[in-house]
N, C-alpha and C positions, 0 to 999 in steps of 0.2 A: 504494500500500500504506500509506504513512504517513497519508494522508488518511483511509483507512478506519479505521486504529487510533485516530485522533483523533475520529472521528465515530461509531464503533461502540460504543455504550453499551447493552448488553443490559439488559433490565428488572431482573435481579438487581443489576447495578452501580448503577443508579439508585436502587433500594430501599436499598442499603447507604449510598450517599451521602446520601440524604434523612434516614435515621435518624441518621447521624453528625452532620450539620450542624445538626440540630434537637435534639440531646441537650444538656441544660443543663450537665452535667459537662464535656463536650468544649468547649463554648463558654467555660466558666470557665477551662479550662486554656489554650486557644489564642486566645481573644478572639472578638469578634463577627463579624469579617470572615474567613470561611473559604473556602479554595479547595483543589482537589486536583490532583495530577499526572494529566493525561489518559492517561498510559500505565499503566493499571491492569494488574494481573497476576491470574492465576487461571484458572478454567475454568468454562464454562457448558455443561451438558449438558441433555438433555431433562427429567430428573427431579431434578437437583441442581446446585448452583453453589457455587463457592468464589471469593471476591473479596478482593483485597488492594489497598487504596488508600493512597497517601501523601497526608496531609492537612497543610495549612499554614495558619497564622493570623497574627495581628498580630505584628509584629517577627520574622517568620520562625520563630516557634515551630512545632514540627511533631510529628507522630505518625503512627501507622499504624493503619488500620482494617481489621479482618478480619471477613468475614461468610461464614457457611455458610447456604445456603437450600435448601429442598426444595420441589418442586412437589406440591401436593395432587392426587392422582389424580382425585378426584371433581370438584373445581372448576377444576382447571388453574391455580390461583392460586399464586404464589410465597409461601412462608411463611418468615420468618426463624427459623432453627433456633438459630443462635448468632451473636452479634455482640459483638466486643470492640474496644477501642481502647487502644493502648499509646502513652503520651506519650513522645516520643523522648528528651528531655533528662532528665526526672525518673524515667523508667522506672516510671511508675505505670500500672497496668492497670485498666481500667474495663470490666466486663462489662455490656452493655446489655440482654441478655435477662434474663428474670425469674429463671431458675435457672442456676447454673453447674456443676451436677452433670453427670456423663457420661450422655448419652442414646444411644439406639440408633436409627439410621435404619431406617425400615420398607422395606427393599429386600431382595432375595434373600439376600445374604450376611450381613446383620445387622451390618455394619461399625460400629464404635464411633467416635464423634467427641467430642472434648472441647474 
């Protein structure tokens, strides 16, 4: 079971990690050498995913990355809906998606996400 947790990185987790580690503001806050705790939390379903990653950098500076992704029904590709990074010690939040207004997911209930 532990081996599966350490090796099971669904595509949404990989997407969130790639976006976080390549973001200039995150690298400015944590340094150039980044790594994350392999025990990510969240959920991945057929049409949506929520991912939370603990990220560490130079000198054990840390933060938390949060990603919400939706799967495009036409292309079946994952799209980043909302991506945020919260610096652990300075409590600075950085929204990496282009808008940080409330959007509505296009699924049956129309649940809001912010």
